[in-house]
BATILUM-347854 format. One record per residue (C-alpha): residue in three letters; residue number from 0; x negated, z, y. Coordinates in pm, 1 decimal, always signed. Last residue first. Layout:
<rs>
{"Ala" NUM {X Z Y}}
...
</rs>
This chain:
<rs>
{"Arg" 291 {+252.1 +4763.2 +436.7}}
{"Glu" 290 {+205.3 +4402.6 +306.0}}
{"Phe" 289 {-57.7 +4304.9 +63.0}}
{"Phe" 288 {-187.0 +3999.7 -152.8}}
{"Phe" 287 {+70.2 +3753.3 -44.5}}
{"Thr" 286 {-38.3 +3426.4 -213.3}}
{"Asn" 285 {+74.3 +3082.2 -47.0}}
{"Ala" 284 {+214.8 +2820.8 -238.1}}
{"Pro" 283 {+560.7 +2870.3 -104.4}}
{"Asp" 282 {+414.8 +2721.4 +230.6}}
{"Asp" 281 {+574.1 +2915.3 +522.3}}
{"Leu" 280 {+212.2 +3033.5 +660.1}}
{"Val" 279 {+121.1 +2663.4 +705.9}}
{"Thr" 278 {+424.1 +2652.0 +970.6}}
{"Ala" 277 {+198.1 +2865.4 +1205.2}}
{"Asp" 276 {+6.8 +2546.1 +1297.4}}
{"Phe" 275 {-317.8 +2699.9 +1490.9}}
{"Ile" 274 {-435.3 +2497.4 +1774.3}}
{"Phe" 273 {-793.6 +2445.5 +1824.4}}
{"Asp" 272 {-929.7 +2287.2 +2136.4}}
{"Glu" 271 {-1238.3 +2506.7 +2164.0}}
{"His" 270 {-1254.9 +2768.6 +1896.2}}
{"Gln" 269 {-1199.8 +3149.0 +1967.8}}
{"Lys" 268 {-1350.9 +3427.6 +1794.7}}
{"Leu" 267 {-1239.5 +3801.1 +1815.8}}
{"Leu" 266 {-1544.5 +3982.3 +1757.7}}
{"Met" 265 {-1515.5 +4175.1 +2088.3}}
{"Pro" 264 {-1156.0 +4155.8 +2257.3}}
{"Lys" 263 {-1224.1 +3917.4 +2427.2}}
{"Gly" 262 {-1536.5 +3774.5 +2242.3}}
{"Cys" 261 {-1418.1 +3410.1 +2283.6}}
{"Gly" 260 {-1162.1 +3383.3 +2575.0}}
{"Asp" 259 {-1283.3 +3054.5 +2711.1}}
{"Val" 258 {-1539.9 +2905.1 +2477.0}}
{"Cys" 257 {-1898.5 +3017.0 +2577.2}}
{"Cys" 256 {-1969.6 +3185.1 +2229.8}}
{"Arg" 255 {-2001.8 +2844.3 +2057.4}}
{"Asp" 254 {-2296.3 +2764.1 +2265.1}}
{"Lys" 253 {-2474.0 +3066.6 +2106.6}}
{"Gly" 252 {-2548.4 +3389.0 +2276.8}}
{"Lys" 251 {-2428.6 +3632.5 +1998.0}}
{"Pro" 250 {-2157.7 +3796.0 +2225.6}}
{"Cys" 249 {-2082.4 +4000.9 +2030.7}}
{"Phe" 248 {-2279.5 +4131.9 +1757.6}}
{"Gly" 247 {-2302.7 +4086.2 +1376.5}}
{"Phe" 246 {-2184.3 +3712.6 +1386.6}}
{"Ile" 245 {-1905.5 +3589.1 +1169.5}}
{"Cys" 244 {-1637.0 +3645.5 +1416.9}}
{"Leu" 243 {-1285.6 +3733.9 +1299.5}}
{"Arg" 242 {-1064.4 +3451.1 +1402.3}}
{"Gly" 241 {-831.6 +3426.9 +1705.4}}
{"Leu" 240 {-473.4 +3560.3 +1813.5}}
{"Tyr" 239 {-244.5 +3342.0 +1596.2}}
{"Arg" 238 {+136.5 +3439.3 +1659.0}}
{"Asn" 237 {+310.2 +3452.9 +1343.1}}
{"Thr" 236 {+507.0 +3766.1 +1433.0}}
{"Lys" 235 {+552.3 +4144.4 +1316.7}}
{"Pro" 234 {+207.5 +4218.1 +1384.4}}
{"Glu" 233 {-13.8 +3958.9 +1584.2}}
{"Met" 232 {-242.7 +3737.6 +1358.1}}
{"Ile" 231 {-620.0 +3736.4 +1294.2}}
{"Phe" 230 {-738.2 +3440.0 +1084.2}}
{"Ile" 229 {-1012.7 +3544.8 +842.6}}
{"Asp" 228 {-1237.9 +3256.1 +742.1}}
{"Val" 227 {-1409.8 +3375.9 +392.8}}
{"Gln" 226 {-1699.0 +3122.0 +390.5}}
{"His" 225 {-1881.3 +3295.4 +655.8}}
{"His" 224 {-1910.0 +3582.3 +425.9}}
{"Ala" 223 {-2100.2 +3393.6 +163.3}}
{"Val" 222 {-1950.9 +3346.9 -189.7}}
{"Gly" 221 {-2170.2 +3427.7 -489.9}}
{"Ile" 220 {-1970.2 +3494.9 -807.7}}
{"Gln" 219 {-2178.2 +3715.1 -1053.7}}
{"Lys" 218 {-1837.5 +3877.8 -1158.0}}
{"Glu" 217 {-1931.6 +4249.5 -1079.3}}
{"Ala" 216 {-2237.8 +4241.5 -851.1}}
{"Leu" 215 {-2142.8 +3925.8 -672.9}}
{"Leu" 214 {-1792.0 +4030.0 -621.0}}
{"Lys" 213 {-1904.2 +4376.2 -503.7}}
{"Asn" 212 {-2135.7 +4199.5 -244.6}}
{"Leu" 211 {-1811.3 +3990.0 -147.5}}
{"Ala" 210 {-1602.8 +4303.4 -89.4}}
{"Gln" 209 {-1885.4 +4490.1 +110.2}}
{"Ser" 208 {-1931.3 +4184.4 +345.3}}
{"Arg" 207 {-1558.1 +4159.3 +413.3}}
{"Val" 206 {-1518.0 +4548.0 +448.1}}
{"Lys" 205 {-1787.8 +4537.7 +703.6}}
{"Gln" 204 {-1638.5 +4280.0 +908.6}}
{"Leu" 203 {-1278.1 +4420.9 +901.1}}
{"Val" 202 {-1437.1 +4743.7 +1016.1}}
{"Arg" 201 {-1583.2 +4539.7 +1332.7}}
{"Leu" 200 {-1238.0 +4402.7 +1392.1}}
{"Cys" 199 {-1086.2 +4760.6 +1409.9}}
{"Thr" 198 {-1051.7 +4760.8 +1813.3}}
{"Leu" 197 {-800.2 +4481.4 +1747.0}}
{"Asp" 196 {-506.9 +4726.3 +1670.3}}
{"Ser" 195 {-188.1 +4616.3 +1464.3}}
{"Val" 194 {-364.0 +4358.0 +1254.2}}
{"Trp" 193 {-198.8 +4086.1 +1051.9}}
{"Val" 192 {-449.1 +3909.3 +830.8}}
{"Ala" 191 {-417.7 +3542.3 +751.1}}
{"Met" 190 {-674.9 +3434.9 +497.2}}
{"Asp" 189 {-849.7 +3080.4 +474.6}}
{"Val" 188 {-1105.3 +3068.8 +211.3}}
{"Asp" 187 {-1388.4 +2782.4 +255.5}}
{"Lys" 186 {-1489.6 +2449.7 +144.6}}
{"Cys" 185 {-1255.8 +2367.0 -124.9}}
{"Glu" 184 {-1328.3 +2013.7 -269.5}}
{"His" 183 {-1006.6 +1829.3 -348.8}}
{"Ser" 182 {-963.8 +1735.6 -710.9}}
{"Val" 181 {-1107.3 +1381.9 -816.8}}
{"Ala" 180 {-1051.9 +1018.5 -686.0}}
{"Ile" 179 {-1263.8 +733.1 -755.5}}
{"Gly" 178 {-1322.5 +467.8 -490.0}}
{"Ala" 177 {-1652.1 +341.4 -665.4}}
{"Arg" 176 {-1836.6 +373.3 -327.3}}
{"Arg" 175 {-1689.8 +721.9 -259.8}}
{"Phe" 174 {-1732.0 +868.6 -614.2}}
{"Lys" 173 {-2106.9 +777.5 -652.0}}
{"Arg" 172 {-2182.1 +877.6 -291.0}}
{"Phe" 171 {-2011.0 +1222.1 -291.8}}
{"Arg" 170 {-1776.7 +1268.8 +3.6}}
{"Pro" 169 {-1463.6 +1279.7 -243.1}}
{"Val" 168 {-1191.1 +1028.3 -298.6}}
{"Glu" 167 {-873.4 +1248.9 -320.9}}
{"Lys" 166 {-661.3 +1413.6 -571.0}}
{"Glu" 165 {-466.7 +1726.8 -461.2}}
{"Leu" 164 {-555.4 +2074.4 -545.4}}
{"Pro" 163 {-254.9 +2325.0 -626.1}}
{"Ala" 162 {-232.1 +2536.7 -327.1}}
{"Ala" 161 {-377.6 +2886.5 -247.6}}
{"Val" 160 {-757.9 +2756.0 -209.0}}
{"Ser" 159 {-632.5 +2449.4 -10.3}}
{"Gly" 158 {-482.5 +2653.0 +266.5}}
{"Phe" 157 {-316.3 +3000.2 +252.6}}
{"Leu" 156 {-419.4 +3361.4 +140.0}}
{"Val" 155 {-184.7 +3634.4 +304.8}}
{"Val" 154 {-266.5 +3975.5 +397.8}}
{"Lys" 153 {-31.2 +4216.3 +590.0}}
{"Asn" 152 {-18.4 +4531.3 +804.5}}
{"Val" 151 {-407.4 +4597.2 +855.3}}
{"Glu" 150 {-469.6 +4885.3 +1103.9}}
{"Pro" 149 {-471.9 +5153.4 +818.9}}
{"Ile" 148 {-759.6 +4972.9 +665.1}}
{"Ser" 147 {-756.9 +5004.1 +265.2}}
{"Ser" 146 {-567.7 +4687.2 +224.8}}
{"Leu" 145 {-864.3 +4518.2 +372.0}}
{"Gly" 144 {-1070.0 +4586.3 +59.9}}
{"Asp" 143 {-829.4 +4475.6 -188.6}}
{"Ala" 142 {-762.0 +4163.2 +29.7}}
{"Val" 141 {-1153.0 +4096.6 +8.3}}
{"Tyr" 140 {-1166.4 +4118.5 -365.5}}
{"Lys" 139 {-853.8 +3886.6 -405.8}}
{"Ala" 138 {-995.7 +3627.0 -169.3}}
{"Ala" 137 {-1314.7 +3605.1 -358.9}}
{"Ile" 136 {-1113.4 +3556.5 -677.1}}
{"Arg" 135 {-920.3 +3276.3 -512.2}}
{"Phe" 134 {-1261.2 +3128.1 -419.2}}
{"Gln" 133 {-1382.7 +3142.0 -762.9}}
{"Glu" 132 {-1090.6 +2966.2 -886.4}}
{"Gln" 131 {-1120.6 +2704.4 -611.6}}
{"Arg" 130 {-1476.1 +2648.5 -720.7}}
{"Asn" 129 {-1382.0 +2608.8 -1084.6}}
{"Leu" 128 {-1112.7 +2344.1 -1003.9}}
{"Met" 127 {-1382.3 +2137.3 -818.0}}
{"Leu" 126 {-1624.6 +2176.4 -1100.2}}
{"Lys" 125 {-1381.8 +2059.6 -1356.8}}
{"Asp" 124 {-1297.8 +1746.4 -1141.1}}
{"Glu" 123 {-1672.9 +1685.0 -1141.5}}
{"Gln" 122 {-1721.1 +1726.9 -1513.4}}
{"Cys" 121 {-1420.8 +1485.8 -1569.2}}
{"Ile" 120 {-1570.7 +1218.5 -1353.8}}
{"Tyr" 119 {-1910.1 +1239.5 -1512.7}}
{"Arg" 118 {-1752.1 +1222.2 -1860.3}}
{"Ser" 117 {-1555.1 +902.8 -1743.1}}
{"Asn" 116 {-1868.2 +724.2 -1624.9}}
{"Pro" 115 {-2006.7 +729.7 -1267.3}}
{"Phe" 114 {-2046.4 +393.4 -1084.2}}
{"Asp" 113 {-2291.9 +331.1 -802.3}}
{"Asp" 112 {-2614.7 +492.7 -928.4}}
{"Thr" 111 {-2552.5 +426.6 -1278.7}}
{"Asp" 110 {-2347.5 +622.8 -1562.3}}
{"Glu" 109 {-2457.9 +639.9 -1913.3}}
{"Phe" 108 {-2200.6 +564.7 -2192.0}}
{"Ala" 107 {-2148.8 +871.1 -2385.3}}
{"Met" 106 {-1777.3 +890.1 -2346.3}}
{"Asp" 105 {-1777.7 +547.5 -2543.1}}
{"Glu" 104 {-1608.9 +260.6 -2358.6}}
{"Asp" 103 {-1243.7 +249.2 -2219.0}}
{"Ile" 102 {-1353.5 +455.5 -1932.7}}
{"Tyr" 101 {-1656.9 +255.3 -1865.8}}
{"Ala" 100 {-1444.4 -48.0 -1823.0}}
{"Ala" 99 {-1218.4 +119.0 -1585.4}}
{"Val" 98 {-1542.5 +182.1 -1383.0}}
{"Lys" 97 {-1642.8 -160.1 -1375.3}}
{"Gln" 96 {-1302.6 -299.1 -1295.5}}
{"Thr" 95 {-1272.4 -78.5 -995.3}}
{"Leu" 94 {-1033.2 +241.0 -1015.4}}
{"Pro" 93 {-695.5 +268.5 -870.1}}
{"Lys" 92 {-529.7 +625.3 -943.1}}
{"Asp" 91 {-210.5 +616.5 -1139.9}}
{"Asn" 90 {-337.2 +907.6 -1346.9}}
{"Val" 89 {-535.7 +660.9 -1546.7}}
{"Ala" 88 {-590.5 +320.4 -1426.8}}
{"Pro" 87 {-424.1 +22.8 -1253.9}}
{"Ile" 86 {-680.2 -225.3 -1121.7}}
{"Thr" 85 {-874.8 -254.8 -809.2}}
{"Lys" 84 {-1084.2 -492.4 -611.7}}
{"Thr" 83 {-1201.0 -297.2 -310.4}}
{"Ala" 82 {-1551.6 -210.6 -454.8}}
{"Arg" 81 {-1628.8 -571.4 -590.2}}
{"Glu" 80 {-1517.5 -705.3 -233.4}}
{"Lys" 79 {-1741.6 -481.7 -66.5}}
{"Arg" 78 {-2044.0 -584.0 -284.1}}
{"Ala" 77 {-1971.6 -941.8 -219.2}}
{"Lys" 76 {-1958.6 -879.4 +153.2}}
{"Lys" 75 {-2288.9 -697.1 +146.1}}
{"Lys" 74 {-2438.5 -976.4 -41.3}}
{"Ala" 73 {-2320.4 -1253.4 +198.2}}
{"Ala" 72 {-2457.3 -1035.2 +477.6}}
{"Asn" 71 {-2805.3 -990.5 +321.8}}
{"Glu" 70 {-2801.6 -1383.5 +254.1}}
{"Gln" 69 {-2712.7 -1463.8 +628.1}}
{"Arg" 68 {-2977.6 -1212.4 +749.5}}
{"Lys" 67 {-3231.2 -1374.2 +541.3}}
{"Glu" 66 {-3138.6 -1720.1 +666.3}}
{"Tyr" 65 {-3144.7 -1618.2 +1022.4}}
{"Met" 64 {-3487.2 -1465.2 +1014.5}}
{"Glu" 63 {-3627.3 -1770.9 +832.5}}
{"His" 62 {-3463.2 -1983.3 +1105.8}}
{"Leu" 61 {-3621.2 -1794.2 +1381.3}}
{"Trp" 60 {-3965.2 -1775.0 +1230.3}}
{"Asp" 59 {-3985.1 -2142.4 +1162.8}}
{"Lys" 58 {-3872.0 -2223.3 +1536.9}}
{"Val" 57 {-4114.8 -1956.8 +1676.2}}
{"Ser" 56 {-4385.2 -2111.8 +1489.4}}
{"Ser" 55 {-4541.5 -1946.0 +1197.0}}
{"Lys" 54 {-4845.0 -1740.6 +1239.1}}
{"Trp" 53 {-5152.8 -1829.5 +1018.3}}
{"Pro" 52 {-5324.2 -2001.4 +1298.9}}
{"Gln" 51 {-5331.1 -1696.3 +1525.6}}
{"Ser" 50 {-5626.9 -1734.8 +1746.7}}
{"Lys" 49 {-5485.2 -2033.6 +1905.5}}
{"Ser" 48 {-5191.1 -1822.8 +2002.1}}
{"Pro" 47 {-4855.2 -1819.8 +1822.9}}
{"Ile" 46 {-4529.8 -1798.7 +2047.9}}
{"Asn" 45 {-4374.4 -1456.7 +1954.3}}
{"Lys" 44 {-4375.1 -1338.9 +2316.2}}
{"Ile" 43 {-4171.2 -1634.0 +2410.0}}
{"Leu" 42 {-3895.2 -1576.5 +2169.1}}
{"Ser" 41 {-3901.6 -1187.3 +2278.4}}
{"Leu" 40 {-3839.0 -1303.3 +2627.3}}
{"Pro" 39 {-3530.9 -1487.5 +2529.1}}
{"Asn" 38 {-3384.2 -1177.7 +2384.5}}
{"Leu" 37 {-3245.7 -1188.9 +2019.9}}
{"Gly" 36 {-2882.7 -1076.8 +1955.9}}
{"Met" 35 {-2866.9 -1263.9 +1623.5}}
{"Glu" 34 {-2607.6 -1503.1 +1740.2}}
{"Lys" 33 {-2818.2 -1567.1 +2054.4}}
{"Ala" 32 {-3095.0 -1672.4 +1853.2}}
{"Ile" 31 {-2885.1 -1905.9 +1646.6}}
{"Arg" 30 {-2760.0 -2047.3 +1954.5}}
{"Ile" 29 {-3091.9 -2123.3 +2102.4}}
{"Asp" 28 {-3174.0 -2291.0 +1773.0}}
{"Asp" 27 {-2880.9 -2518.9 +1788.9}}
{"Ser" 26 {-2968.1 -2632.5 +2145.9}}
{"Asn" 25 {-3320.0 -2729.4 +2047.2}}
{"Leu" 24 {-3632.5 -2530.1 +2055.7}}
{"Arg" 23 {-3982.5 -2624.4 +2158.5}}
{"Cys" 22 {-4086.0 -2254.1 +2233.1}}
{"Lys" 21 {-4193.7 -2320.3 +2581.6}}
{"Ser" 20 {-3902.3 -2528.9 +2650.1}}
{"Lys" 19 {-3620.9 -2338.4 +2489.4}}
{"Ala" 18 {-3769.9 -2001.5 +2606.1}}
{"Glu" 17 {-3776.4 -2146.2 +2957.2}}
{"Ile" 16 {-3397.2 -2240.5 +2928.4}}
{"Trp" 15 {-3314.8 -1902.5 +2803.6}}
{"Gln" 14 {-3517.3 -1740.2 +3064.9}}
{"Gly" 13 {-3310.5 -1930.4 +3340.7}}
{"Asp" 12 {-2994.9 -1864.3 +3176.7}}
{"Lys" 11 {-3083.8 -1469.3 +3198.0}}
{"Lys" 10 {-3153.9 -1496.9 +3567.0}}
{"Thr" 9 {-2813.5 -1640.0 +3614.7}}
{"Lys" 8 {-2615.9 -1966.4 +3691.8}}
{"Pro" 7 {-2911.6 -2197.7 +3589.2}}
{"Gln" 6 {-2976.6 -2492.7 +3838.8}}
{"Lys" 5 {-2893.6 -2828.7 +3703.1}}
{"Lys" 4 {-3165.0 -3077.8 +3769.1}}
{"Asn" 3 {-3128.2 -3296.0 +4067.0}}
{"Lys" 2 {-3138.2 -3667.3 +3986.3}}
{"Ala" 1 {-3447.1 -3858.4 +4052.7}}
{"Met" 0 {-3416.6 -4130.0 +4321.9}}
</rs>
C-alpha cells in the first residue's frame, strides 16, 4: 500500500511544491528563491516555452540572479567599510584614508565623484561662512526697518546665523559619502520680534520686503522674504505667539493654513506640533539689534 503524501500546511506551501516540481528545482534552489523574496508563481511563469529555445531554464536563471545579487551586496559592503574606515586628520575631524591622502598631496589634485580634494573642502567651507555673513547683513537691514514701527519693542537675531558655525557632515553627496565635516549650512534667518499690537503684522510684512529689496539694490545680496523667519513674541515676556506669515493674504487656502489657531489674528502663522524653546533667546551669541 502506497504511503500518503504529506499535505501542504498553507496555500503558499502548495505553490512552492508545485513550482519545485514544474521547474525541476531542488530544496536548495527553493531556499535561494525564498531568500531573494521571489514568488513561486513567478518561477512557474518563467518556465521557457517551446517557442523560446534561447531562454534559460528557471534553475539557471535563478542561480544567475542570486550570484549577481551576492556580488552587488559584497561590493556595497566593501564601499561601506572603506567609507567608515577613518584615521585622525586636520581639525580633529575623521577623514577616510583616501581623503587624507588627498590633503597630503598637491592642492591642485583633481577631486573625484566620491572624494573632494582639500581645495574643494576649503572652498565649500568659505561658501558656508559667506552665506552666514550675508544672512547677518540681511537681518541688520530688516531690523533697521522694524525699528521704525512704533509697535515693535525689541528685535533679536538668534539661531545658527547669530552663533559661530559648528562643523558637521553636510547633505552634499561628496562630503556625505566621504564623511567630511564643513561649517554648518544656514538655511534661513531667525529673528525674534516683540510686538505690542498684533494688528501691525501687515506692516511688518511690508517692511521686511522693503528691507530685502534695499539690500539687493545696495549690496547685491539676494535673500528671499521667506528666508527671514520672524518669530512674534509677547511684550515684556518670552512667550511665543506665532510667526509672521509669508503669504500676501490670510487665509491663503493652503493645507498649512488649516492648523488650529493659524491666522488668528490675521497673518500670525502657527505650525502644527511646533513648540518654541524660549531658552534659545538667552544664548550669549544672540545679537540684540533694537530695544525700545
